[in-house]
C-alpha positions as CSV (number, residue, x, y, z in Angstrom):
1,M,22.7,-207.7,-147.7
2,N,19.8,-207.3,-145.3
3,T,21.9,-204.7,-143.6
4,V,22.3,-202.7,-146.8
5,R,18.6,-202.8,-147.4
6,R,17.8,-201.5,-143.9
7,V,20.3,-198.7,-144.4
8,M,18.9,-197.7,-147.8
9,R,15.3,-197.6,-146.6
10,P,15.8,-194.8,-144.2
11,A,17.8,-193.0,-146.8
12,A,15.1,-193.5,-149.4
13,S,12.5,-192.3,-146.9
14,S,14.5,-189.2,-146.2
15,C,14.8,-188.5,-149.9
16,L,11.1,-189.0,-150.3
17,C,10.4,-186.5,-147.5
18,L,12.7,-184.0,-149.0
19,I,11.0,-184.3,-152.4
20,L,7.6,-184.0,-150.9
21,S,8.7,-180.9,-148.9
22,L,10.1,-179.2,-152.1
23,A,6.9,-180.0,-153.9
24,A,4.8,-178.5,-151.1
25,C,7.0,-175.4,-151.3
26,N,6.5,-175.1,-155.0
27,R,2.8,-175.4,-154.6
28,S,2.7,-172.7,-151.9
29,A,4.9,-170.3,-153.8
30,P,2.1,-169.0,-156.2
31,S,-0.1,-168.4,-153.2
32,T,2.6,-166.4,-151.5
33,A,3.2,-164.4,-154.7
34,T,-0.5,-163.8,-155.1
35,A,-0.7,-162.6,-151.5
36,S,2.3,-160.4,-152.1
37,A,0.7,-159.1,-155.3
38,D,-2.6,-158.5,-153.4
39,R,-0.7,-156.7,-150.7
40,S,1.0,-154.6,-153.3
41,A,-2.2,-153.9,-155.0
42,G,-3.7,-153.0,-151.7
43,S,-0.9,-150.6,-151.0
44,V,-1.3,-149.0,-154.4
45,A,-5.1,-148.7,-153.9
46,T,-4.8,-147.2,-150.4
47,P,-3.9,-143.7,-151.5
48,A,-7.0,-143.6,-153.7
49,T,-9.2,-144.8,-150.9
50,T,-7.6,-142.3,-148.5
51,S,-8.0,-139.6,-151.0
52,S,-11.7,-140.3,-151.3
53,H,-12.1,-140.1,-147.6
54,T,-10.1,-137.0,-147.1
55,A,-11.6,-135.0,-150.0
56,P,-14.2,-133.3,-147.8
57,D,-11.3,-131.9,-145.6
58,H,-10.0,-130.0,-148.7
59,P,-13.1,-128.4,-150.3
60,G,-13.0,-126.0,-153.2
61,P,-13.6,-122.2,-152.9
62,A,-16.4,-121.4,-150.4
63,P,-19.5,-119.7,-151.8
64,A,-19.7,-116.0,-151.2
65,P,-21.4,-115.2,-147.8
66,T,-24.9,-113.9,-147.9
67,E,-25.9,-110.7,-146.2
68,D,-26.8,-111.1,-142.6
69,P,-30.5,-110.0,-142.4
70,R,-29.9,-108.9,-138.8
71,A,-27.3,-106.5,-139.9
72,T,-29.7,-105.1,-142.5
73,A,-32.4,-104.8,-140.0
74,Q,-30.1,-103.1,-137.6
75,G,-29.0,-100.7,-140.3
76,Q,-32.6,-99.8,-141.1
77,S,-33.5,-99.3,-137.5
78,E,-30.6,-96.9,-137.1
79,E,-31.8,-94.7,-140.0
80,C,-33.1,-91.4,-138.9
81,T,-36.8,-91.4,-139.8
82,L,-40.2,-90.9,-138.1
83,Q,-40.2,-94.6,-137.2
84,T,-36.8,-94.3,-135.4
85,P,-37.4,-94.8,-131.6
86,L,-36.2,-91.9,-129.5
87,P,-33.8,-93.3,-126.9
88,P,-34.6,-92.2,-123.3
89,G,-32.0,-90.6,-121.1
90,V,-30.0,-88.8,-123.9
91,P,-29.3,-85.1,-123.6
92,G,-32.4,-83.2,-124.5
93,S,-34.8,-86.0,-123.7
94,P,-37.5,-85.6,-121.0
95,G,-35.9,-85.2,-117.6
96,H,-32.5,-84.5,-119.3
97,L,-32.9,-81.1,-120.9
98,I,-29.9,-79.4,-122.2
99,P,-28.8,-76.3,-120.2
100,S,-29.4,-73.1,-122.1
101,A,-28.7,-69.4,-121.4
102,R,-31.8,-68.6,-123.3
103,N,-34.1,-70.9,-121.4
104,P,-33.6,-71.4,-117.7
105,N,-35.6,-74.6,-117.8
106,G,-33.3,-76.1,-120.4
107,Q,-34.0,-77.1,-124.0
108,S,-35.0,-80.2,-125.8
109,E,-32.7,-82.0,-128.3
110,L,-34.7,-80.6,-131.2
111,A,-34.6,-77.1,-129.9
112,A,-30.8,-77.3,-129.5
113,L,-30.5,-78.7,-133.0
114,M,-32.6,-75.9,-134.5
115,R,-30.5,-73.3,-132.7
116,S,-27.3,-74.9,-134.1
117,M,-29.0,-74.6,-137.6
118,E,-29.7,-71.0,-137.0
119,A,-26.1,-70.3,-136.0
120,A,-24.7,-72.3,-139.0
121,L,-27.0,-70.4,-141.5
122,K,-26.1,-67.1,-139.9
123,E,-22.4,-67.8,-140.3
124,A,-23.0,-68.9,-143.9
125,R,-25.1,-65.9,-144.8
126,P,-22.3,-63.5,-145.9
127,L,-20.6,-66.2,-147.9
128,V,-23.8,-67.0,-149.7
129,A,-24.2,-63.3,-150.6
130,Q,-20.8,-63.5,-152.3
131,G,-21.8,-66.6,-154.2
132,Q,-19.4,-68.8,-152.3
133,K,-20.1,-72.5,-151.6
134,V,-21.1,-73.3,-148.0
135,G,-21.8,-76.4,-146.0
136,P,-22.2,-79.3,-146.2
137,F,-25.1,-78.9,-143.8
138,A,-27.4,-81.9,-144.8
139,S,-25.5,-84.5,-142.8
140,R,-25.3,-82.2,-139.8
141,F,-29.0,-81.4,-139.8
142,A,-30.4,-84.9,-140.7
143,K,-31.2,-85.7,-137.1
144,I,-34.1,-83.3,-137.2
145,R,-36.3,-86.3,-138.0
146,C,-35.4,-88.2,-134.9
147,A,-34.6,-85.7,-132.2
148,W,-36.6,-85.3,-129.0
149,P,-39.0,-82.3,-129.3
150,T,-40.2,-80.2,-126.4
151,N,-43.7,-81.6,-126.9
152,L,-43.6,-85.2,-128.1
153,G,-46.9,-84.7,-129.9
154,D,-45.2,-82.4,-132.4
155,R,-43.4,-85.4,-133.8
156,D,-45.9,-86.6,-136.3
157,A,-46.2,-87.4,-140.0
158,Q,-46.8,-83.8,-141.0
159,F,-43.7,-82.6,-139.1
160,D,-41.7,-85.4,-140.7
161,A,-42.8,-84.4,-144.2
162,L,-41.8,-80.8,-143.5
163,A,-38.5,-82.0,-142.2
164,V,-37.8,-84.0,-145.3
165,A,-38.6,-80.9,-147.5
166,Y,-36.3,-78.9,-145.3
167,L,-33.4,-81.4,-145.7
168,S,-34.0,-81.4,-149.5
169,A,-33.6,-77.7,-149.6
170,V,-30.4,-77.9,-147.5
171,A,-29.0,-80.5,-149.8
172,K,-29.6,-78.2,-152.7
173,L,-27.8,-75.4,-150.9
174,D,-24.9,-77.7,-150.3
175,A,-24.6,-78.3,-154.0
176,T,-25.0,-74.7,-155.1
177,H,-22.6,-71.8,-155.5
178,G,-22.3,-68.6,-157.6
179,T,-25.3,-66.6,-158.6
180,D,-27.7,-69.4,-157.7
181,A,-26.5,-69.5,-154.0
182,P,-28.8,-66.8,-152.7
183,A,-31.9,-68.4,-154.1
184,A,-30.9,-71.8,-152.6
185,F,-30.3,-70.1,-149.3
186,D,-33.7,-68.5,-149.4
187,G,-35.2,-71.9,-150.2
188,V,-33.8,-73.3,-146.9
189,L,-35.3,-70.4,-145.0
190,N,-38.7,-70.9,-146.7
191,A,-38.6,-74.5,-145.6
192,C,-37.9,-73.4,-142.0
193,R,-40.7,-71.0,-142.2
194,A,-43.2,-73.5,-143.5
195,C,-42.5,-75.7,-140.5
196,H,-42.8,-72.9,-138.0
197,E,-46.0,-71.6,-139.5
198,R,-47.5,-74.9,-138.2
199,A,-46.0,-74.6,-134.7
200,C,-43.7,-72.2,-132.8
201,S,-44.6,-69.3,-135.1
202,G,-42.5,-67.0,-132.9
203,A,-39.4,-68.4,-134.6
204,I,-40.4,-66.8,-137.9
205,V,-38.8,-63.5,-136.6
206,A,-35.4,-65.2,-136.3
207,I,-35.9,-66.8,-139.7
208,N,-36.6,-63.5,-141.4
209,A,-33.5,-62.0,-139.8
210,L,-31.4,-64.5,-141.8
211,R,-32.8,-63.3,-145.2
212,L,-30.5,-61.7,-147.6
213,P,-31.4,-58.1,-148.5
214,S,-32.3,-59.1,-152.0
215,T,-34.8,-61.7,-150.8
216,T,-36.5,-59.9,-147.9
217,T,-40.0,-58.9,-148.8
218,T,-42.7,-56.7,-147.2
219,D,-44.9,-59.7,-146.9
220,D,-42.5,-61.0,-144.2
221,T,-43.1,-57.9,-142.2
222,K,-46.9,-58.2,-142.5
223,K,-46.9,-61.9,-141.4
224,T,-44.7,-61.3,-138.3
225,G,-46.1,-57.9,-137.4
226,A,-42.5,-56.5,-137.1
227,A,-39.5,-55.8,-139.3
228,P,-37.0,-58.7,-139.6
229,S,-34.7,-58.7,-136.6
230,A,-32.4,-61.1,-134.8
231,S,-34.4,-62.9,-132.2
232,P,-34.0,-66.4,-130.7
233,P,-36.6,-68.9,-131.7
234,P,-38.7,-70.4,-128.9
235,S,-38.1,-73.9,-127.7
236,R,-39.7,-76.5,-129.9
């Protein structure tokens, strides 16, 4: 009998341990489930968290770029005006005069430009007489405001104002044809003369030589002391 009791006690102890172990497992199960749920929730929340952190890497449309003030300033500095600096060393600048058959000493940038104007207007003259459209000349002659003159002192506010008036007359000629063309052509020559009455008056002879027969007046002969004739203008 005592032997049976001794055998049953270990068995009872084993059963008790098994019961306690199962109970402990049952108590820990909710915690495990909760942890799993938490992990699941965390895994679900992760994309939202990641999205909030990665949003700056995918911004919306960028605002339109503003104009670079340096580009604007550069554009203004390149405009041909009285304020435009004359770059040294270019053909026609002091010490770099342009070879000329008319002037053995060479010619300035402005003198060369004026002679090209004379040649262009001489070529256009018969077409204008027929009422045909000529040019465009304004873009070709625009550098008159920022070309090296023979005497740098001639480039002043008064000369620039006369140059602006000349370019305005040239632009009008560019836009004119038909019966109005001769008057527009004469307006260009008048603008040339107004400038040369201030300086280099010898060029007026060459200007008068470009006049159309219908626009040549005796007043031109009186002012120049000679009948209109083809003569190269002096260097300016």
